[in-house]
C-alpha positions in Angstrom: 52.1 130.5 -20.3 49.2 128.1 -19.7 45.8 128.5 -18.2 43.2 125.9 -17.5 39.5 125.9 -16.8 37.9 124.8 -13.5 37.9 121.2 -14.8 41.7 121.5 -15.3 41.3 121.0 -19.1 43.7 123.2 -21.1 43.4 124.7 -24.5 46.6 126.6 -25.1 49.4 127.3 -27.6 51.6 125.1 -25.4 52.0 121.4 -24.7 50.1 120.3 -21.5 50.0 117.1 -19.4 47.3 116.4 -16.9 48.3 114.0 -14.2 46.0 112.2 -11.7 46.0 115.2 -9.4 44.7 117.3 -12.3 47.7 119.6 -12.4 48.8 121.0 -15.7 52.5 121.3 -16.4 53.5 123.8 -19.2 56.4 123.2 -21.6 58.2 126.1 -23.4 55.3 128.3 -24.7 54.9 129.8 -28.1 54.2 133.5 -28.4 51.0 134.6 -26.8 48.2 132.5 -25.5 44.8 131.2 -26.6 42.5 130.2 -23.8 39.2 128.4 -24.2 36.8 128.3 -21.2 33.5 126.7 -20.5 31.8 128.4 -17.6 30.2 126.7 -14.6 28.9 129.3 -12.1 29.7 128.2 -8.6 27.6 130.9 -6.9 23.9 129.9 -6.5 22.9 133.5 -6.3 24.9 134.8 -9.3 21.9 135.7 -11.4 19.7 136.8 -8.5 22.5 139.1 -7.2 22.8 140.7 -10.7 19.1 141.3 -10.9 19.1 142.8 -7.4 22.0 145.1 -8.3 20.2 146.3 -11.4 17.0 146.8 -9.4 18.8 148.9 -6.8 20.7 151.0 -9.4 18.0 153.7 -9.6 15.8 155.5 -7.1 12.0 155.9 -7.2 12.4 158.8 -9.6 14.2 156.6 -12.2 17.5 158.4 -11.8 20.7 156.5 -11.2 21.9 156.5 -7.6 25.3 158.0 -6.8 27.3 154.7 -6.6 25.6 152.9 -9.5 27.7 154.1 -12.4 30.9 153.0 -10.7 29.4 149.6 -9.8 28.6 149.0 -13.5 31.9 150.4 -14.9 30.2 153.4 -16.4 32.4 156.3 -17.5 31.4 160.0 -17.7 28.0 160.8 -19.2 29.4 162.0 -22.4 31.5 158.9 -22.9 29.2 156.0 -22.1 26.3 154.3 -23.9 25.8 152.1 -20.9 24.2 154.8 -18.7 20.8 154.8 -20.4 20.9 151.0 -20.7 21.4 150.7 -17.0 18.6 153.1 -16.3 16.2 151.3 -18.6 17.0 147.9 -17.2 16.7 149.1 -13.6 13.4 150.8 -14.1 12.0 147.8 -16.0 13.0 145.4 -13.3 11.5 147.6 -10.6 8.3 147.9 -12.6 8.0 144.1 -13.1 9.1 143.3 -9.5 12.2 141.6 -10.8 10.2 139.3 -13.2 10.5 139.1 -16.9 14.3 138.6 -17.0 16.0 135.8 -18.9 19.6 134.9 -19.1 21.8 132.8 -21.5 25.2 131.4 -20.9 27.9 131.4 -23.6 28.8 127.9 -24.6 32.4 128.8 -24.4 34.8 131.8 -24.4 38.0 132.1 -26.4 40.6 134.6 -25.2 43.4 135.3 -27.7 46.4 137.5 -26.7 49.2 138.2 -29.1 52.3 140.0 -27.7 52.6 142.3 -30.8 48.9 143.4 -30.7 47.5 146.2 -28.5 44.1 144.6 -28.1 43.0 141.2 -26.7 40.4 139.3 -28.8 37.6 137.6 -26.9 35.2 135.3 -28.8 31.9 134.2 -27.3 30.3 131.1 -28.7 26.5 131.5 -28.3 24.1 128.6 -28.4 20.9 128.6 -30.5 18.2 130.4 -28.6 15.0 132.4 -29.6 16.1 134.8 -26.8 18.7 136.3 -29.3 15.8 137.9 -31.2 15.4 140.2 -28.2 17.7 143.0 -27.4 20.7 141.3 -25.7 22.9 142.8 -23.0 26.3 141.2 -22.4 27.1 141.3 -18.7 30.7 140.8 -17.7 30.8 140.1 -13.9 34.0 140.4 -11.9 35.1 137.7 -9.5 37.3 140.2 -7.8 37.6 143.8 -9.0 41.0 145.3 -9.6 42.3 147.2 -6.6 44.9 149.6 -8.1 43.5 152.7 -9.9 41.0 153.1 -12.7 41.3 151.3 -16.0 39.7 152.7 -19.1 38.7 150.1 -21.7 37.1 150.0 -25.1 35.1 147.1 -26.6 34.8 146.9 -30.4 32.7 144.4 -32.4 30.2 144.2 -35.2 28.0 142.3 -32.8 27.7 145.3 -30.4 25.4 148.2 -30.9 27.0 150.7 -31.0 30.0 148.9 -32.4 32.4 150.6 -29.9 31.6 150.9 -26.2 33.6 152.1 -23.2 34.0 151.1 -19.6 35.9 152.5 -16.7 37.0 149.7 -14.3 37.8 150.5 -10.7 37.8 148.8 -7.3 34.1 149.5 -7.0 33.2 147.8 -10.3 31.1 144.7 -10.1 29.7 144.4 -13.6 30.2 145.8 -17.1 27.2 146.1 -19.5 27.6 145.9 -23.3 24.6 146.2 -25.6 24.4 143.7 -28.5 22.5 143.4 -31.7 19.4 141.3 -31.9 19.5 138.5 -34.4 17.9 135.2 -35.5 18.0 132.6 -32.8 18.0 129.4 -34.9 21.8 129.4 -35.6 24.8 129.3 -33.4 26.7 132.6 -33.3 30.1 133.9 -32.4 30.7 137.4 -31.0 34.3 138.5 -31.7 35.0 141.5 -29.4 38.3 143.4 -29.4 39.2 144.6 -26.0 41.7 147.4 -25.7 43.0 149.6 -22.9 42.6 153.3 -23.6 46.1 153.9 -22.4 48.8 151.7 -24.0 50.7 151.7 -20.7 47.9 149.9 -19.0 47.7 146.9 -21.4 49.2 144.6 -18.8 46.5 145.8 -16.3 43.8 144.9 -18.8 45.4 141.5 -19.4 45.4 140.9 -15.6 41.7 141.9 -15.4 40.6 139.5 -18.2 42.8 136.5 -17.6 44.8 136.9 -14.4 47.9 138.0 -16.4 50.1 135.1 -15.3 50.4 131.3 -15.6 47.9 129.3 -13.6 45.6 132.3 -12.9 41.8 131.9 -13.2 39.9 134.0 -15.6 38.5 137.0 -13.6 35.3 137.8 -15.6 32.2 135.7 -15.9 30.0 136.4 -19.0 26.2 136.3 -19.2 23.7 137.4 -21.8 20.7 139.1 -20.2 17.4 139.8 -21.8 14.6 142.0 -20.3 11.0 141.3 -21.4 8.3 143.9 -21.5 5.5 143.9 -19.0 2.9 141.2 -19.8 5.2 139.1 -21.9 4.7 135.4 -21.2 8.3 134.7 -20.2 9.8 131.9 -18.1 11.2 133.2 -14.8 15.0 132.7 -14.5 14.9 132.0 -10.8 12.4 130.3 -8.6 10.9 132.1 -5.5 12.7 129.7 -3.2 16.1 130.5 -4.5 15.3 134.2 -4.7 14.3 134.1 -1.0 17.6 132.4 -0.1 19.7 134.9 -2.1 17.8 137.9 -0.6 18.5 136.3 2.8 22.2 136.4 2.1 22.0 140.0 1.0 20.2 140.8 4.2 22.8 139.1 6.3 25.6 140.9 4.4 23.9 144.3 5.0 22.8 143.6 8.6 25.6 141.9 10.4 28.5 143.9 11.8 31.3 144.4 9.3 34.8 142.9 9.9 37.8 145.3 9.8 40.2 142.5 8.7 39.9 139.1 7.1 39.7 136.5 9.9 41.1 132.9 9.6 39.2 130.4 7.5 37.1 127.7 9.2 35.9 124.6 7.2 32.5 123.5 8.5 33.2 119.9 7.6 36.2 119.9 10.0 33.9 120.2 13.0 32.1 117.5 15.0 28.4 117.5 14.5 25.2 115.8 15.6 23.3 113.8 13.0 21.5 116.1 10.5 17.8 116.9 10.9 15.7 117.0 7.8 13.7 120.2 7.5 10.5 119.0 5.9 6.9 118.0 6.6 8.1 115.1 8.7 10.2 117.2 11.1 9.3 116.6 14.8 7.2 119.4 16.4 9.2 119.3 19.6 12.5 119.6 17.7 11.2 122.5 15.7 10.0 124.2 18.9 13.5 123.8 20.4 15.2 125.3 17.3 12.7 128.2 17.2 13.5 129.1 20.8 17.3 128.6 20.4 19.5 131.7 20.5 22.4 129.9 18.8 23.8 131.6 15.6 22.8 130.0 12.3 24.9 129.5 9.2 23.1 129.0 5.8 25.2 126.8 3.5 25.2 124.9 0.2 27.4 121.8 0.7 27.3 120.9 -3.0 26.5 123.2 -5.9 26.3 122.8 -9.7 24.7 124.6 -12.5 21.8 122.1 -12.3 21.4 122.3 -8.6 17.7 121.6 -7.7 16.7 124.3 -5.2 13.4 122.7 -4.1 10.9 124.7 -2.1 11.1 123.5 1.5 8.0 122.9 3.6 7.2 122.7 7.2 4.0 121.6 9.0 3.7 123.6 12.3 0.8 123.3 14.7 -1.3 126.5 15.2 0.3 127.0 18.6 3.9 126.7 17.3 2.9 128.8 14.2 1.7 131.6 16.6 5.0 131.4 18.6 7.0 131.6 15.4 5.0 134.7 14.4 5.6 136.3 17.8 9.3 135.7 17.7 9.5 137.1 14.2 7.8 140.2 15.3 10.0 140.7 18.4 13.2 140.2 16.4 12.0 142.5 13.6 11.4 145.2 16.3 15.0 144.8 17.5 16.3 145.1 13.9 14.3 148.2 13.2 15.5 149.8 16.5 19.1 149.0 15.4 18.4 150.7 12.1 16.9 153.7 13.8 20.1 153.9 16.0 22.2 153.8 12.8 24.0 150.6 13.8 22.4 148.7 10.9 22.3 150.4 7.5 18.9 151.5 6.0 19.3 149.1 3.1 18.8 146.2 5.5 15.2 147.4 6.1 14.4 147.3 2.4 15.8 143.7 2.2 13.8 142.7 5.2 10.6 144.0 3.6 11.2 142.0 0.5 11.9 138.9 2.6 8.5 139.3 4.2 6.9 139.6 0.8 8.7 136.5 -0.6 7.8 134.4 2.5 4.1 135.4 2.2 3.9 134.7 5.9 1.2 136.5 8.1 1.3 136.0 11.9 -2.5 135.9 12.1 -2.8 133.4 9.3 -3.1 129.9 10.9 -3.6 128.4 7.5 -0.2 129.5 6.2 1.1 127.0 3.6 4.1 124.7 4.2 6.5 126.7 2.0 5.5 130.0 3.7 6.1 128.4 7.1 9.5 127.2 5.9 10.6 130.7 4.7 9.3 132.3 7.9 11.4 129.8 9.9 14.6 130.6 7.9 13.9 134.4 8.3 13.5 134.0 12.1 16.9 132.2 12.3 18.5 134.9 10.2 17.0 137.7 12.4 18.1 135.9 15.6 21.6 135.7 14.2 21.8 139.4 13.5 20.2 140.5 16.8 22.5 138.1 18.7 25.6 139.6 17.1 24.6 143.2 18.2 23.6 142.1 21.7 27.0 140.4 22.1 28.7 143.6 20.9 26.8 145.7 23.5 27.7 143.2 26.2 31.4 143.3 25.4 31.4 147.1 25.2 29.7 147.4 28.6 32.2 145.0 30.2 35.1 147.1 28.8 33.5 150.4 30.0 32.7 149.1 33.5 34.7 151.4 35.9 34.7 148.7 38.6 36.9 146.4 36.6 40.6 146.4 37.5 42.1 145.8 34.1 41.8 142.8 31.9 40.0 140.4 34.2 38.5 137.1 32.9 35.6 137.7 30.5 34.2 137.1 27.1 36.0 138.5 24.0 35.4 138.3 20.3 36.9 135.5 18.2 35.8 135.7 14.5 36.4 133.1 11.8 35.8 133.3 8.1 33.6 130.6 6.6 34.2 128.6 3.5 33.2 129.7 0.0 30.0 127.7 -0.4 28.4 129.3 2.7 25.4 131.3 1.7 25.6 133.5 4.7 26.8 135.0 6.9 30.3 134.9 5.5 31.9 134.9 9.0 30.9 133.9 12.6 31.9 135.2 16.0 32.6 132.2 18.2 33.8 134.3 21.2 36.7 133.3 23.5 37.6 133.8 27.1 40.6 136.0 28.0 41.9 138.0 30.9 43.5 137.4 34.3 42.3 135.2 37.1 43.3 137.1 40.2 41.4 137.1 43.6 38.5 137.5 43.7 38.1 134.9 41.0 35.5 135.3 38.3 33.2 132.2 38.4 35.8 130.3 40.2 35.5 127.0 42.0 37.3 125.4 44.9 39.9 123.8 42.7 40.7 127.3 41.2 41.0 128.7 44.7 43.5 125.8 45.5 45.6 126.6 42.4 45.7 130.3 43.4 46.8 129.4 46.9 49.7 127.2 45.6 50.9 129.8 43.1 50.8 132.6 45.8 52.9 130.4 48.0 55.5 130.3 45.3 54.9 126.8 44.1 56.5 126.9 40.6 55.3 123.4 39.7 51.7 124.3 39.7 49.9 126.5 37.2 47.6 129.3 38.2 43.9 129.2 37.3 43.1 130.0 33.6 40.3 132.0 32.1 38.3 129.4 30.1 34.7 128.9 28.7 32.3 127.4 31.1 29.2 127.2 28.8 28.7 127.1 25.1 26.0 127.6 22.5 26.0 125.3 19.4 26.5 126.6 15.9 23.5 125.7 13.8 24.1 125.0 10.1 21.2 124.8 7.6 22.5 123.1 4.6 21.0 122.5 1.1 21.9 119.6 -1.1 20.3 117.5 -3.9 18.1 115.7 -1.3 16.6 118.8 0.4 17.5 121.0 3.4 18.9 119.8 6.7 19.8 121.4 10.0 23.0 120.3 11.7 24.1 121.3 15.1 27.8 121.8 15.8 27.9 121.5 19.7 30.1 123.5 22.1 31.1 126.0 19.4 30.2 129.5 20.7 31.5 130.5 24.1 28.8 132.3 26.2 30.2 132.3 29.8 33.7 132.5 31.2 35.3 131.5 34.5 38.6 130.7 36.2 39.5 127.0 36.3 
């Protein structure tokens, strides 16, 4: 067996060859495997999502909410030391408004699996850091939780406190919390943790959770050391407000948009024709900004290139007082629509909480004509997100009304839903409804023209050499993509993407 990291470099008890396509070819393996990995997080919101999940784990009374234990792999009360740790972290993060949290990445992780041993040994190489003097919490984050049953696991190490800790991993588990011992931060450290399934019959399940369980699989856990400072401690913030705003925007879109019942086909944004990108900064044309603010086109928020050192720079806009007032009015109108959808139960209540935080992070006030450039920029992004959500539900209502219309004589030509899944580096939403036209084109024709009438005449006369009129899109909206890269943020329009009117042609 051989496993490689994301850079396709292999450290295994086998012989490996890397060709120019960066494929690794295993020879006959020795018993067991040893896998060394250096982690590069490819999700820009990884830390912010973790902090948000910890923040939302408890209610206002400080008690864990019903779904929180399962999300953090916590077993029953009598069998888990993680429950009070989760409560303490959550309450502290709420009290400090998500500030005072630091993280540390392991320099490398070594996974050793011997066939004749019941446990799997995981070694974390920790860099020198004064943070290690604080109380560390080792977070193991799942790329994709296991889907079959529940797996009971014990973690044992002299570096943990207590030395043995338990977790119960299920399909709802996103993170595992393990409390470590504080130590001197001026030396490199190794944490050797023995991981063992509580039931011997589930050892292969444990192996699958940790390392994919088969040749070529990617490791399924991402480790992170988390430190929570007390209120008032002079601690560097882990994330900047601009990145935190973007991550909260993604969580709002995930919560607010209609959920898909099945995974739609994947669409690569770079495969589409596009107009030249428009830089979103202080130099952006006022007329172009006015056009975008008034556009009803759906918006996709994307990172085209991401690395661990990705510079998320705060964006800025310079809107005139008149356009600033219009931006505020449209924000207010779309917010009212969202709150009405929440009141009707179509959008979950958690979307309201995320919307409130987005307003706080943007620091935008409608009446404030002196709003700063970054505040204007965040308000602009928020408006495009709100327009995307309200548009999705307005389209749903339109389609339902068309299906329920008693005057229709079966499937006549009209708009239908056509959803695509978006590539991995899209910040949100994760899918887009591009619509399509479907249905019959019988007399009387829907939005027909003279040529369609002519085609109908020929087919009714039995002319087999001519086609009948087809139900096709007559008008489109563009798909707007706001993209971040190392030079800043840009808006790109993908024209003729979203069908908005149908007819027979």
